[in-house]
N, C-alpha and C positions, 0 to 999 in steps of 0.2 A: 213458829216463825224461825227461819234459819238465821245464822249469824250474818250472812251476806244481806239478807232482807232488812235486818235491824240496822246495820251500818248504812246501807243505801237510803233507808227511810230517814235516818237522822241527818245524813248529808243533804237530802232533798229539803227537809224541814229547815235546816240552817240556811240553805241558799234562798229559799222562798222568803224567809225572814229578812235576809240581807237585801233582797230585791225590794221589799217593802220599805226598809229603812233607807235605802239608796234613793228610791223614788220620792220619799218624804223630804230628804235632804236636798235633792235636786230641785224640787218645787220651791223650797224655801230660799235656796241660793239664787235661782232665777228670779224670784220675786224681789230679791235684794239687788238685782242688776247683774247677776253672773251671766257669763257667756259659755255656751257649750261648743266644744270643738270636736269635729269628727262624728257628728250624730248619725251620719248615714251608715257607719260601720257597726253601730250598736246592735242591730238585729243579728248580725253575724256573731257577735260576742255571745249573745244569748243562745244562739243556735249551737255554737261550739261547746259551751258549758253544758247545755241540755243534752247535746249529742254524746258527750262524754259519759253522763249518767245513764243514758239509754243504752250505750254500748256495753257498759258494765252489766246492766240488767239482762241484756240479750245474749252476750257472748260469754259470760261467766256461768259455769254450772252452779245451780242454786244450792247444791249440797257441798260446795267448796267452802271449807272453813276459812275465815279470815286469817291472813298471815299475821301473827302476833307482833313481829318486829316492824312490819310495814304499818300496821294499825297504830302501834306506839309512836312511830315517826310521824304519822299523819296527825295524831292527837297533839304531839309536841308542836307541830307546825300550826295547828289551830290556835294555840296560845299566842303565837306570833301574829296570827291573823287578827285575833281579838285585840291585841296590843295596838296594832296599826289602826283598826277601826275606832277603838276608844280614844286613841291619841288625836286622830283627825276630827272626831266628834261630828259636829254639824257640817263639816267640810267633806266628810267621807261620802263618796258616791261610787257607783260602778261605771259612771260616765266620766268624761274629761270635762269638768266644769270649773271655770276660773272666775273668781270674784275680784274685779279690779280694786286695788287698794287694800285687800285683805293681807294681814301680816303673814309671813312665812311661818309654818309650824316648825319649831325647833326643839320640841320635846319628844319623849318616847323614843322610838327607833330613829327619828329624824335628828337626834343629837349626833348620830354617827354617820348617817347618809342623808343626802338631799332627796326629797320626794321627786320621783321621775317626772311629774307633771309641771314642775317649776322650771 
């Protein structure tokens, strides 16, 4: 298996796990009275992210070795991604879901910046 195939497979696995986690959190939030905003655009969000992965698979030659610097930057950014997801915990979804009366999250990266959905 080429380096590109390994990286692509790991990214796809990560995204599928995140979709599962987001769906679980969304169901729980809605059951608690949360409201989803902009649900009609969600299929486009999935299409965009899926299309990005398909484009890499289709338009990148399979024998191209991964760029070590870009791969390192990507891995560093994944730590930030995990930080965000773990900070938001049960409130993290891939959708815009708001639970009335829920306190603002002010830990993790949100000590420094306000979450854009607030």
